DOKOL-302428 format. One record per atom (N, C-alpha, C): x, y, z. Coordinates in Angstrom, 1 decimal. Atoms other than C-alpha are relative to their C-alpha. Layout:
! residues N
<node><x>X</x><y>Y</y><z>Z</z></node>
...
This chain:
! residues 99
<node><x>0.1</x><y>1.6</y><z>1.0</z></node>
<node><x>124.5</x><y>49.5</y><z>161.2</z></node>
<node><x>2.2</x><y>-0.2</y><z>0.4</z></node>
<node><x>-0.9</x><y>0.1</y><z>0.8</z></node>
<node><x>128.1</x><y>49.7</y><z>159.9</z></node>
<node><x>1.9</x><y>0.2</y><z>1.6</z></node>
<node><x>-1.1</x><y>-0.4</y><z>-0.8</z></node>
<node><x>130.2</x><y>50.7</y><z>163.2</z></node>
<node><x>0.3</x><y>-0.9</y><z>1.2</z></node>
<node><x>-0.2</x><y>0.8</y><z>-1.0</z></node>
<node><x>129.9</x><y>47.4</y><z>165.0</z></node>
<node><x>0.0</x><y>-1.6</y><z>-0.9</z></node>
<node><x>-0.3</x><y>1.5</y><z>0.4</z></node>
<node><x>131.0</x><y>43.6</y><z>164.1</z></node>
<node><x>-1.9</x><y>-0.9</y><z>0.2</z></node>
<node><x>1.4</x><y>0.6</y><z>0.3</z></node>
<node><x>127.0</x><y>43.2</y><z>164.9</z></node>
<node><x>-0.7</x><y>0.7</y><z>0.2</z></node>
<node><x>1.3</x><y>-1.0</y><z>-0.5</z></node>
<node><x>123.6</x><y>44.9</y><z>165.0</z></node>
<node><x>-0.6</x><y>-0.3</y><z>1.7</z></node>
<node><x>0.5</x><y>0.2</y><z>-1.5</z></node>
<node><x>122.8</x><y>45.2</y><z>168.7</z></node>
<node><x>-2.0</x><y>-0.1</y><z>0.5</z></node>
<node><x>2.0</x><y>0.9</y><z>-0.5</z></node>
<node><x>119.6</x><y>43.0</y><z>170.0</z></node>
<node><x>-0.6</x><y>0.9</y><z>1.3</z></node>
<node><x>0.7</x><y>-0.5</y><z>-0.9</z></node>
<node><x>116.5</x><y>44.9</y><z>171.9</z></node>
<node><x>0.2</x><y>-1.1</y><z>1.6</z></node>
<node><x>0.3</x><y>1.0</y><z>-1.0</z></node>
<node><x>116.1</x><y>41.5</y><z>173.9</z></node>
<node><x>0.9</x><y>-1.1</y><z>0.4</z></node>
<node><x>-1.7</x><y>1.5</y><z>-0.5</z></node>
<node><x>118.3</x><y>38.8</y><z>175.9</z></node>
<node><x>-1.6</x><y>-1.2</y><z>0.2</z></node>
<node><x>0.3</x><y>0.9</y><z>-0.1</z></node>
<node><x>116.9</x><y>35.3</y><z>176.2</z></node>
<node><x>-0.3</x><y>-0.2</y><z>1.4</z></node>
<node><x>0.0</x><y>-0.5</y><z>-2.2</z></node>
<node><x>116.1</x><y>35.6</y><z>180.7</z></node>
<node><x>-0.6</x><y>-1.9</y><z>0.0</z></node>
<node><x>0.2</x><y>2.0</y><z>-0.5</z></node>
<node><x>114.9</x><y>31.2</y><z>180.9</z></node>
<node><x>-0.7</x><y>-0.8</y><z>-1.3</z></node>
<node><x>0.6</x><y>0.8</y><z>0.8</z></node>
<node><x>114.5</x><y>28.4</y><z>178.9</z></node>
<node><x>-1.6</x><y>-1.2</y><z>0.6</z></node>
<node><x>0.4</x><y>1.0</y><z>-0.8</z></node>
<node><x>111.5</x><y>26.2</y><z>179.8</z></node>
<node><x>0.5</x><y>-1.9</y><z>0.3</z></node>
<node><x>-0.5</x><y>1.3</y><z>0.0</z></node>
<node><x>112.2</x><y>22.7</y><z>181.0</z></node>
<node><x>-0.9</x><y>-1.3</y><z>0.4</z></node>
<node><x>1.0</x><y>0.4</y><z>-0.3</z></node>
<node><x>109.0</x><y>21.5</y><z>182.5</z></node>
<node><x>-0.8</x><y>0.8</y><z>0.2</z></node>
<node><x>1.5</x><y>-1.1</y><z>-0.7</z></node>
<node><x>105.1</x><y>22.7</y><z>183.2</z></node>
<node><x>-0.4</x><y>-0.4</y><z>1.3</z></node>
<node><x>0.9</x><y>0.4</y><z>-1.4</z></node>
<node><x>103.2</x><y>22.1</y><z>186.3</z></node>
<node><x>-1.7</x><y>-0.2</y><z>0.3</z></node>
<node><x>1.2</x><y>-0.3</y><z>-0.5</z></node>
<node><x>100.2</x><y>21.6</y><z>187.8</z></node>
<node><x>-0.7</x><y>1.1</y><z>0.0</z></node>
<node><x>0.5</x><y>-1.6</y><z>-0.6</z></node>
<node><x>99.7</x><y>25.3</y><z>188.5</z></node>
<node><x>0.2</x><y>0.5</y><z>-1.8</z></node>
<node><x>-0.4</x><y>-0.6</y><z>1.0</z></node>
<node><x>99.2</x><y>26.8</y><z>185.7</z></node>
<node><x>1.2</x><y>1.7</y><z>-0.1</z></node>
<node><x>-0.7</x><y>-1.1</y><z>-0.6</z></node>
<node><x>101.0</x><y>29.4</y><z>186.7</z></node>
<node><x>1.5</x><y>-0.5</y><z>0.3</z></node>
<node><x>-1.6</x><y>0.0</y><z>-0.3</z></node>
<node><x>104.7</x><y>28.3</y><z>187.8</z></node>
<node><x>0.2</x><y>-1.6</y><z>-1.1</z></node>
<node><x>-0.2</x><y>0.9</y><z>0.8</z></node>
<node><x>106.7</x><y>26.3</y><z>185.5</z></node>
<node><x>1.6</x><y>-0.2</y><z>0.8</z></node>
<node><x>-1.2</x><y>0.4</y><z>0.0</z></node>
<node><x>109.9</x><y>24.6</y><z>186.0</z></node>
<node><x>1.2</x><y>1.1</y><z>-1.4</z></node>
<node><x>-0.5</x><y>-1.0</y><z>0.7</z></node>
<node><x>112.5</x><y>27.3</y><z>184.0</z></node>
<node><x>2.0</x><y>-0.4</y><z>-0.1</z></node>
<node><x>-1.7</x><y>-0.7</y><z>-0.2</z></node>
<node><x>117.0</x><y>27.5</y><z>183.6</z></node>
<node><x>0.0</x><y>0.9</y><z>-0.7</z></node>
<node><x>-0.2</x><y>-1.1</y><z>-0.2</z></node>
<node><x>117.9</x><y>30.3</y><z>184.0</z></node>
<node><x>1.4</x><y>0.7</y><z>-0.7</z></node>
<node><x>-1.5</x><y>-1.0</y><z>0.8</z></node>
<node><x>120.7</x><y>32.4</y><z>181.0</z></node>
<node><x>0.0</x><y>1.2</y><z>0.5</z></node>
<node><x>-0.5</x><y>-1.6</y><z>-0.7</z></node>
<node><x>120.7</x><y>36.0</y><z>182.4</z></node>
<node><x>-0.8</x><y>0.1</y><z>1.4</z></node>
<node><x>0.5</x><y>-0.5</y><z>-0.7</z></node>
<node><x>120.0</x><y>37.1</y><z>185.5</z></node>
<node><x>-0.9</x><y>0.4</y><z>0.0</z></node>
<node><x>0.8</x><y>0.7</y><z>-0.2</z></node>
<node><x>116.9</x><y>36.6</y><z>186.8</z></node>
<node><x>-0.3</x><y>1.1</y><z>1.3</z></node>
<node><x>0.7</x><y>0.0</y><z>-1.5</z></node>
<node><x>114.5</x><y>38.9</y><z>189.8</z></node>
<node><x>-0.8</x><y>0.1</y><z>0.0</z></node>
<node><x>1.3</x><y>0.0</y><z>-0.8</z></node>
<node><x>111.4</x><y>39.1</y><z>191.3</z></node>
<node><x>-0.4</x><y>1.3</y><z>-0.5</z></node>
<node><x>0.5</x><y>-1.3</y><z>-0.2</z></node>
<node><x>109.1</x><y>41.5</y><z>190.2</z></node>
<node><x>0.2</x><y>0.5</y><z>-1.7</z></node>
<node><x>0.2</x><y>-0.3</y><z>1.0</z></node>
<node><x>110.3</x><y>41.7</y><z>186.4</z></node>
<node><x>-0.9</x><y>-0.6</y><z>-0.6</z></node>
<node><x>1.2</x><y>0.6</y><z>1.0</z></node>
<node><x>108.4</x><y>41.6</y><z>183.3</z></node>
<node><x>1.2</x><y>-0.8</y><z>-1.2</z></node>
<node><x>-0.4</x><y>0.8</y><z>1.2</z></node>
<node><x>109.2</x><y>39.1</y><z>180.6</z></node>
<node><x>-1.1</x><y>-0.5</y><z>-0.7</z></node>
<node><x>1.3</x><y>0.3</y><z>1.5</z></node>
<node><x>107.2</x><y>37.9</y><z>177.4</z></node>
<node><x>0.5</x><y>-1.7</y><z>0.1</z></node>
<node><x>-0.2</x><y>1.3</y><z>0.1</z></node>
<node><x>106.9</x><y>34.3</y><z>177.1</z></node>
<node><x>-0.3</x><y>-0.2</y><z>-2.1</z></node>
<node><x>0.5</x><y>0.4</y><z>1.8</z></node>
<node><x>107.7</x><y>33.1</y><z>173.0</z></node>
<node><x>-0.7</x><y>-0.8</y><z>-0.8</z></node>
<node><x>0.2</x><y>0.9</y><z>-0.2</z></node>
<node><x>105.8</x><y>31.3</y><z>171.9</z></node>
<node><x>0.2</x><y>-0.9</y><z>-1.6</z></node>
<node><x>-1.1</x><y>0.5</y><z>0.8</z></node>
<node><x>106.8</x><y>28.8</y><z>168.5</z></node>
<node><x>-0.5</x><y>0.5</y><z>-1.1</z></node>
<node><x>0.2</x><y>-0.6</y><z>1.6</z></node>
<node><x>104.6</x><y>30.8</y><z>166.1</z></node>
<node><x>0.5</x><y>1.4</y><z>0.4</z></node>
<node><x>-0.9</x><y>-0.8</y><z>-0.4</z></node>
<node><x>106.7</x><y>33.5</y><z>167.7</z></node>
<node><x>-1.1</x><y>1.2</y><z>0.5</z></node>
<node><x>0.9</x><y>-0.5</y><z>-1.0</z></node>
<node><x>103.6</x><y>34.6</y><z>169.5</z></node>
<node><x>0.5</x><y>0.5</y><z>1.3</z></node>
<node><x>-1.1</x><y>-1.1</y><z>-0.9</z></node>
<node><x>104.7</x><y>37.4</y><z>172.2</z></node>
<node><x>-1.3</x><y>-0.9</y><z>1.3</z></node>
<node><x>1.0</x><y>-0.3</y><z>-0.9</z></node>
<node><x>102.7</x><y>36.7</y><z>175.8</z></node>
<node><x>0.9</x><y>1.0</y><z>1.2</z></node>
<node><x>-1.1</x><y>-0.2</y><z>-1.2</z></node>
<node><x>103.9</x><y>39.4</y><z>178.5</z></node>
<node><x>-0.5</x><y>-0.2</y><z>1.2</z></node>
<node><x>0.7</x><y>0.7</y><z>-1.1</z></node>
<node><x>103.5</x><y>38.6</y><z>182.1</z></node>
<node><x>1.5</x><y>0.5</y><z>1.4</z></node>
<node><x>-1.3</x><y>-0.9</y><z>-0.5</z></node>
<node><x>105.6</x><y>40.0</y><z>185.2</z></node>
<node><x>0.4</x><y>-1.7</y><z>1.7</z></node>
<node><x>-0.7</x><y>1.3</y><z>-0.4</z></node>
<node><x>107.8</x><y>36.9</y><z>187.3</z></node>
<node><x>-0.5</x><y>0.5</y><z>1.9</z></node>
<node><x>0.4</x><y>0.0</y><z>-1.4</z></node>
<node><x>105.6</x><y>36.5</y><z>190.9</z></node>
<node><x>1.3</x><y>-0.3</y><z>1.2</z></node>
<node><x>0.0</x><y>1.3</y><z>-1.1</z></node>
<node><x>107.5</x><y>34.3</y><z>193.0</z></node>
<node><x>1.4</x><y>-0.7</y><z>-0.7</z></node>
<node><x>-1.7</x><y>0.9</y><z>0.4</z></node>
<node><x>111.2</x><y>32.8</y><z>192.4</z></node>
<node><x>0.2</x><y>-1.9</y><z>1.1</z></node>
<node><x>-0.6</x><y>1.5</y><z>-1.1</z></node>
<node><x>112.2</x><y>28.7</y><z>194.5</z></node>
<node><x>0.9</x><y>-0.4</y><z>-0.4</z></node>
<node><x>-1.9</x><y>1.0</y><z>0.0</z></node>
<node><x>115.4</x><y>26.8</y><z>194.3</z></node>
<node><x>-0.9</x><y>-1.3</y><z>0.1</z></node>
<node><x>0.2</x><y>1.1</y><z>0.2</z></node>
<node><x>115.4</x><y>23.1</y><z>193.7</z></node>
<node><x>-0.8</x><y>-0.4</y><z>1.5</z></node>
<node><x>0.2</x><y>0.7</y><z>-1.7</z></node>
<node><x>115.0</x><y>22.9</y><z>198.1</z></node>
<node><x>-1.1</x><y>0.3</y><z>0.3</z></node>
<node><x>1.2</x><y>0.0</y><z>0.6</z></node>
<node><x>112.1</x><y>24.6</y><z>197.3</z></node>
<node><x>0.2</x><y>1.9</y><z>1.1</z></node>
<node><x>0.2</x><y>-1.0</y><z>-0.6</z></node>
<node><x>113.5</x><y>27.8</y><z>199.2</z></node>
<node><x>-0.2</x><y>1.5</y><z>-1.1</z></node>
<node><x>0.1</x><y>-1.6</y><z>1.3</z></node>
<node><x>112.2</x><y>31.5</y><z>197.7</z></node>
<node><x>1.3</x><y>0.9</y><z>0.0</z></node>
<node><x>-1.4</x><y>-1.1</y><z>-0.1</z></node>
<node><x>114.9</x><y>33.4</y><z>196.2</z></node>
<node><x>-0.2</x><y>1.5</y><z>-1.0</z></node>
<node><x>-0.3</x><y>-1.1</y><z>0.9</z></node>
<node><x>115.2</x><y>36.7</y><z>194.7</z></node>
<node><x>0.5</x><y>0.8</y><z>-1.0</z></node>
<node><x>-1.1</x><y>-0.5</y><z>1.0</z></node>
<node><x>117.6</x><y>36.8</y><z>192.3</z></node>
<node><x>0.1</x><y>-1.7</y><z>-0.3</z></node>
<node><x>-0.4</x><y>1.0</y><z>0.5</z></node>
<node><x>118.3</x><y>33.9</y><z>190.2</z></node>
<node><x>0.9</x><y>0.0</y><z>-1.2</z></node>
<node><x>-1.1</x><y>0.1</y><z>0.7</z></node>
<node><x>121.3</x><y>33.0</y><z>188.5</z></node>
<node><x>0.6</x><y>-0.5</y><z>-1.3</z></node>
<node><x>0.1</x><y>0.8</y><z>1.7</z></node>
<node><x>122.2</x><y>31.7</y><z>184.5</z></node>
<node><x>0.7</x><y>-1.5</y><z>0.7</z></node>
<node><x>-0.2</x><y>1.3</y><z>0.0</z></node>
<node><x>122.7</x><y>28.1</y><z>185.0</z></node>
<node><x>-1.6</x><y>-0.8</y><z>1.4</z></node>
<node><x>1.5</x><y>0.3</y><z>-1.2</z></node>
<node><x>119.5</x><y>28.0</y><z>188.1</z></node>
<node><x>-1.0</x><y>-0.7</y><z>-1.0</z></node>
<node><x>1.2</x><y>0.9</y><z>0.7</z></node>
<node><x>117.2</x><y>25.7</y><z>187.5</z></node>
<node><x>-1.2</x><y>0.0</y><z>1.3</z></node>
<node><x>0.8</x><y>-1.0</y><z>-0.8</z></node>
<node><x>114.0</x><y>27.3</y><z>189.2</z></node>
<node><x>-1.1</x><y>-0.4</y><z>-0.2</z></node>
<node><x>1.3</x><y>0.1</y><z>0.1</z></node>
<node><x>110.2</x><y>27.0</y><z>190.2</z></node>
<node><x>-0.2</x><y>1.1</y><z>-0.3</z></node>
<node><x>0.3</x><y>-1.0</y><z>-0.1</z></node>
<node><x>109.0</x><y>30.2</y><z>188.7</z></node>
<node><x>-1.6</x><y>0.6</y><z>-0.1</z></node>
<node><x>1.6</x><y>-0.8</y><z>0.2</z></node>
<node><x>105.7</x><y>31.9</y><z>189.1</z></node>
<node><x>-0.5</x><y>1.7</y><z>-0.9</z></node>
<node><x>0.3</x><y>-1.2</y><z>0.8</z></node>
<node><x>104.1</x><y>34.1</y><z>187.0</z></node>
<node><x>-1.4</x><y>0.4</y><z>0.1</z></node>
<node><x>1.4</x><y>-1.1</y><z>-0.5</z></node>
<node><x>101.4</x><y>37.3</y><z>187.3</z></node>
<node><x>-1.2</x><y>-1.0</y><z>-0.5</z></node>
<node><x>0.9</x><y>0.7</y><z>1.2</z></node>
<node><x>99.6</x><y>35.1</y><z>184.1</z></node>
<node><x>0.0</x><y>-1.5</y><z>0.1</z></node>
<node><x>-0.3</x><y>1.4</y><z>0.2</z></node>
<node><x>98.5</x><y>31.8</y><z>183.3</z></node>
<node><x>0.6</x><y>0.4</y><z>-1.7</z></node>
<node><x>-0.6</x><y>0.1</y><z>1.6</z></node>
<node><x>100.2</x><y>31.4</y><z>179.6</z></node>
<node><x>-0.2</x><y>-1.0</y><z>0.0</z></node>
<node><x>0.2</x><y>1.5</y><z>1.0</z></node>
<node><x>98.6</x><y>28.7</y><z>177.4</z></node>
<node><x>0.5</x><y>-0.2</y><z>-1.3</z></node>
<node><x>-0.7</x><y>1.0</y><z>1.4</z></node>
<node><x>100.2</x><y>26.3</y><z>175.5</z></node>
<node><x>1.3</x><y>0.4</y><z>0.3</z></node>
<node><x>-1.5</x><y>0.0</y><z>-0.1</z></node>
<node><x>103.5</x><y>26.8</y><z>177.1</z></node>
<node><x>0.7</x><y>-1.6</y><z>0.1</z></node>
<node><x>-1.0</x><y>1.3</y><z>0.3</z></node>
<node><x>105.9</x><y>23.9</y><z>175.8</z></node>
<node><x>1.5</x><y>0.2</y><z>0.0</z></node>
<node><x>-0.9</x><y>0.3</y><z>0.0</z></node>
<node><x>109.0</x><y>22.7</y><z>177.0</z></node>
<node><x>1.0</x><y>1.0</y><z>-1.4</z></node>
<node><x>-0.9</x><y>-0.7</y><z>1.0</z></node>
<node><x>112.2</x><y>24.3</y><z>175.5</z></node>
<node><x>-0.1</x><y>0.7</y><z>-1.0</z></node>
<node><x>0.9</x><y>-1.5</y><z>0.8</z></node>
<node><x>110.1</x><y>27.3</y><z>174.4</z></node>
<node><x>1.2</x><y>1.1</y><z>1.3</z></node>
<node><x>-1.1</x><y>-1.3</y><z>-0.2</z></node>
<node><x>112.1</x><y>30.8</y><z>175.6</z></node>
<node><x>-1.0</x><y>1.3</y><z>0.3</z></node>
<node><x>0.4</x><y>-1.3</y><z>-0.7</z></node>
<node><x>111.0</x><y>33.7</y><z>178.2</z></node>
<node><x>1.5</x><y>1.4</y><z>-0.6</z></node>
<node><x>-1.0</x><y>-1.1</y><z>0.0</z></node>
<node><x>112.6</x><y>37.1</y><z>177.5</z></node>
<node><x>0.0</x><y>1.4</y><z>0.5</z></node>
<node><x>-0.2</x><y>-1.2</y><z>-0.2</z></node>
<node><x>113.2</x><y>40.3</y><z>178.1</z></node>
<node><x>0.4</x><y>1.3</y><z>-0.6</z></node>
<node><x>-1.0</x><y>-1.3</y><z>0.8</z></node>
<node><x>114.6</x><y>44.0</y><z>177.0</z></node>
<node><x>0.5</x><y>0.5</y><z>0.7</z></node>
<node><x>-1.4</x><y>0.0</y><z>-0.6</z></node>
<node><x>117.7</x><y>44.4</y><z>177.2</z></node>
<node><x>0.1</x><y>1.7</y><z>1.0</z></node>
<node><x>-0.4</x><y>-1.0</y><z>-1.1</z></node>
<node><x>118.7</x><y>47.5</y><z>179.8</z></node>
<node><x>0.4</x><y>1.0</y><z>-0.6</z></node>
<node><x>-0.9</x><y>-0.8</y><z>2.0</z></node>
<node><x>119.9</x><y>50.5</y><z>177.4</z></node>
<node><x>1.5</x><y>0.3</y><z>1.0</z></node>
<node><x>-1.2</x><y>-0.2</y><z>-0.9</z></node>
<node><x>123.4</x><y>50.6</y><z>178.5</z></node>
<node><x>0.9</x><y>1.2</y><z>-1.2</z></node>
């Protein structure tokens, strides 16, 4: 704890919800940290409740399927499970890789 200037975090934000769509499994997000298809992520409800899911596919704004999204990208993300109550400006996170 005292060997560094701050506590290491076990999770990192990967996406911020920008819009929901008519498909409950597809949302429009802005990427914060690089994200790949098939990654497990967690939706953080405003109540701090968590829902885990898998990224099934991602499409850029032109509708082209992508395997990796980079920070700053705005994409359509399809999830394995529909998550009730997704709100704009809420966050998806994932466990950090051990370094």
